[in-house]
BABAMAR-554933 format. One record per residue: y negated, z negated, x of N, C-alpha, C, O, CB in turn; residue in one letter. Coordinates in steps of 0.05 Angstrom, whole numbers, padded with zeros to 5 digits, always signed. Each point is the difference from the previous one (the first is absolute). Glycine has a CB too. Layout:
<atoms>
YZXYZXYZXYZXYZXa;...
</atoms>
This chain:
<atoms>
+00168-00205-00685+00025+00013-00005+00008+00014+00026-00016+00014+00012+00007-00008-00062e;+00034-00009+00058+00011+00011+00025+00019+00023-00007+00020-00005-00014-00026-00039+00038f;+00001+00068-00014+00018+00022-00006+00014+00012+00025+00014+00020-00003-00043-00010-00036n;+00025-00021+00062+00013+00009+00024-00016+00020+00016+00005+00003+00024+00037-00010-00047g;-00060+00021+00011-00017+00020+00014-00017-00014+00021-00006+00012+00021+00005+00017-00061e;-00006-00053+00036-00017-00015+00019+00014-00002+00027-00013-00001+00021-00007-00025-00059d;+00046+00025+00039+00015-00002+00024+00003+00028+00014-00002+00002+00024+00027-00042-00043i;-00021+00060+00003+00006+00027+00011-00024+00016+00009+00002+00014+00019+00037-00015-00049l;-00061-00001+00016-00023+00016+00006-00022-00016+00013-00009-00021-00011+00020+00050-00028m;-00020-00021+00062-00023-00012+00013-00025+00016-00008-00002+00024+00007+00030-00041+00033d;-00046+00006-00055-00023+00015-00010-00019+00010+00022-00017+00017-00005+00020-00044-00036p;+00000+00016+00066-00017+00009+00022+00011+00024+00015-00013+00011+00017-00001-00058-00013n;+00038+00056-00011+00013+00023+00013-00001+00024-00018+00009-00001-00022+00021-00030+00049i;-00041+00053-00016+00000+00025-00014+00026+00015+00007+00005+00006+00023-00056-00003-00021n;+00068+00002-00022+00027+00012+00005-00002+00027+00014+00017+00006+00017-00001-00030-00057p;-00036+00040+00033-00003+00027+00013-00006-00004+00030+00011+00014+00017-00026+00006-00061e;-00004-00038+00050-00007-00004+00028+00023-00012+00016+00005+00007+00023-00052-00014-00037e;+00062-00011+00001+00024-00012+00013+00021+00021+00006+00012+00000+00021-00022-00043-00045e;+00014+00062+00005+00020+00021+00004-00009+00019+00022+00016+00007+00017-00003-00010-00065a;-00039+00010+00048-00011+00017+00021+00003-00014+00028+00007+00013+00020-00039+00008-00053e;+00026-00046+00034+00002-00015+00024+00029+00000+00011+00005+00004+00023-00043-00033-00038h;+00057+00024-00003+00028+00000+00007+00010+00027+00011+00015+00002+00019-00007-00038-00053n;-00018+00058+00021+00007+00027+00009-00011+00005+00028+00014+00011+00017-00014+00005-00065i;-00024-00025+00053-00012+00004+00026+00015-00016+00022+00004+00010+00022-00049-00003-00044m;+00053-00031+00015+00016-00016+00019+00026+00014+00006+00007+00001+00024-00028-00044-00042i;+00035+00053-00002+00025+00014+00005-00004+00024+00017+00016+00006+00018+00001-00023-00062e;-00039+00032+00039-00006+00024+00016-00005-00007+00029+00010+00013+00018-00029+00009-00060m;+00003-00043+00046-00006-00009+00027+00025-00009+00015+00003+00006+00024-00049-00019-00039l;+00063-00001+00002+00025-00010+00013+00017+00024+00007+00013+00000+00022-00015-00042-00048l;+00003+00062+00009+00015+00024+00006-00012+00015+00024+00015+00009+00018-00002-00005-00066s;-00039-00001+00048-00014+00014+00022+00002-00016+00026+00000+00012+00022-00031+00009-00055l;+00031-00047+00031+00003-00017+00024+00025+00007+00016-00001-00001+00024-00023-00036-00048f;+00045+00045+00010+00025+00007+00013-00003+00026+00016+00016+00005+00018+00009-00027-00054q;-00045+00038+00030-00005+00025+00015-00015-00004+00026-00002+00018+00016+00002+00005-00060e;-00010-00047+00048-00014-00006+00025+00020-00005+00022+00023-00008-00005-00062-00011-00021l;+00030+00023+00051+00018-00007+00023+00003-00030+00001-00015-00015-00013+00000+00057+00039s;+00034-00051-00011+00005-00029+00003-00024-00014+00012-00007-00022-00008+00056+00031+00014m;-00063+00004+00013-00024-00012+00012-00022-00002-00020-00014-00020-00001+00027+00039+00045e;-00016+00002-00061-00021-00001-00021+00006-00021-00020-00018-00015-00009+00010+00064+00016e;+00033-00051-00015+00008-00021-00019-00005-00028+00011-00009-00017-00014+00044+00048-00005q;-00028-00035+00045-00004-00026+00012-00029-00008+00000-00007-00023-00005+00047+00032+00034a;-00058+00010-00023-00029-00006+00001-00010-00008-00028-00013-00020-00003+00007+00052+00041l;+00013-00016-00058-00009-00006-00028+00012-00026-00009-00014-00016-00013+00011+00065+00003i;+00028-00054+00015+00013-00025-00008-00014-00024+00013-00006-00020-00013+00050+00044+00007k;-00049-00022+00032-00013-00022+00015-00027-00007-00011-00007-00023-00004+00032+00036+00044a;-00041+00008-00046-00028-00005-00008-00002-00007-00030-00014-00019-00007-00001+00051+00042i;+00029-00017-00052-00003-00004-00029+00020-00019-00013-00006-00011-00021-00012+00057+00021y;+00041-00050+00012+00020-00017-00012+00003-00027+00015+00004-00021-00012+00020+00062-00004f;-00026-00039+00043+00003-00025+00016-00027-00014+00005+00000-00022+00010+00040+00043+00011d;-00062-00007-00028-00026-00012+00003-00011-00001+00028-00019-00016+00005+00031-00010-00044g;-00001+00041+00058-00012+00000+00026-00026+00016+00001-00003+00020-00015+00049-00024+00035l;-00064-00003-00003-00024+00015+00004+00007+00023+00019+00020+00000+00013-00051-00040-00021s;+00013+00060+00009+00004+00022+00019+00001-00011+00028+00015+00010+00017-00038+00022-00048e;+00006-00051+00037-00001-00012+00027+00026-00014+00007+00010+00003+00022-00060-00009-00028r;+00061-00009-00013+00026-00014+00004+00022+00020+00005+00017-00004+00018-00032-00034-00046e;+00016+00059+00012+00021+00020+00003-00003+00015+00026+00020+00006+00014-00018-00001-00064y;-00027+00000+00058-00005+00014+00026+00010-00018+00023+00012+00010+00019-00052+00014-00038a;+00036-00050+00017+00009-00018+00021+00030+00000+00002+00011-00001+00022-00051-00028-00030a;+00054+00031-00014+00029+00001+00000+00010+00025+00014+00020+00000+00015-00019-00025-00058r;-00015+00047+00039+00008+00026+00012-00011+00003+00028+00010+00017+00015-00009+00002-00060l;-00021-00035+00052-00012+00003+00027-00018+00024+00001-00002+00013+00021+00042-00034-00001g;-00054+00027-00042-00019+00023-00001-00027-00011-00010-00002-00023-00008+00039+00057-00001v;-00057-00017+00012-00026-00008-00010-00002+00000-00030+00013+00017-00013-00033+00003+00055y;+00005-00039-00054-00003-00001-00029-00010+00026-00012+00007+00008-00022-00015-00056+00026p;-00009+00062+00011-00011+00026-00009+00023+00020-00005-00001+00016-00018-00042-00025+00042n;+00063+00008-00007+00023+00018-00002+00015-00005-00026+00008+00018-00014-00004-00015+00064a;+00000-00029-00056+00014-00008-00025-00017+00009-00024+00011+00010-00020+00011-00049+00043v;-00048+00035-00022-00017+00008-00022+00002+00030-00005+00002+00009-00023-00034-00047+00034h;+00031+00054+00010+00001+00029-00003+00027+00008-00012+00002+00018-00017-00033-00012+00056k;+00053-00018-00029+00027+00006-00011+00001-00007-00029+00010+00015-00017+00010-00024+00062r;-00031-00015-00052+00001-00008-00028-00015+00020-00018+00010+00007-00021-00008-00055+00036k;-00025+00056-00006-00016+00020-00016+00015+00026-00003+00000+00012-00022-00042-00033+00039c;+00056+00030+00004+00015+00025-00002+00023-00003-00020+00006+00018-00015-00018-00007+00063k;+00026-00034-00047+00022-00005-00018-00009-00001-00029+00012+00011-00017+00011-00037+00054i;-00046+00012-00041-00010-00002-00028-00008+00028-00010+00003+00006-00023-00019-00053+00032l;+00004+00063+00009-00007+00028-00008+00025+00016-00006+00001+00016-00019-00042-00019+00048e;+00062-00001-00014+00026+00013-00004+00011-00007-00028+00009+00017-00015+00000-00016+00065k;-00010-00027-00056+00010-00010-00026-00017+00012-00023+00011+00007-00021+00006-00050+00043l;-00042+00044-00017-00018+00011-00021+00007+00029-00006+00001+00009-00023-00038-00040+00039k;+00041+00047+00006+00008+00028-00004+00027+00003-00014+00003+00017-00018-00030-00005+00059k;+00046-00029-00033+00026+00001-00013-00002-00007-00030+00015+00011-00016+00006-00024+00060l;-00039-00005-00051-00003-00008-00028-00012+00023-00017+00006+00002-00023-00011-00050+00038m;-00011+00064-00002-00012+00022-00015+00020+00023-00005-00003+00015-00019-00041-00026+00040k;+00065+00012-00005+00020+00022-00003+00020-00007-00021+00018+00016-00006-00024-00004+00052n;
</atoms>
């Protein structure tokens, strides 16, 4: 017997976890706007465009270690902003 629920509800998805995940995504997107343009560019390149730290460093003409340190500082900044 088919009642339509089979289409609407995925039994593998927990609605509470999905809602929490969506809230976190919205919060991160909002906080992303508070980063400088350079910070946004680094995060976008590494996490959205799939570049490695080494590839991004080559684009900027800096050492990969510099990109890694910047990334860590930016992630720490986002972490602090999320706590507030």
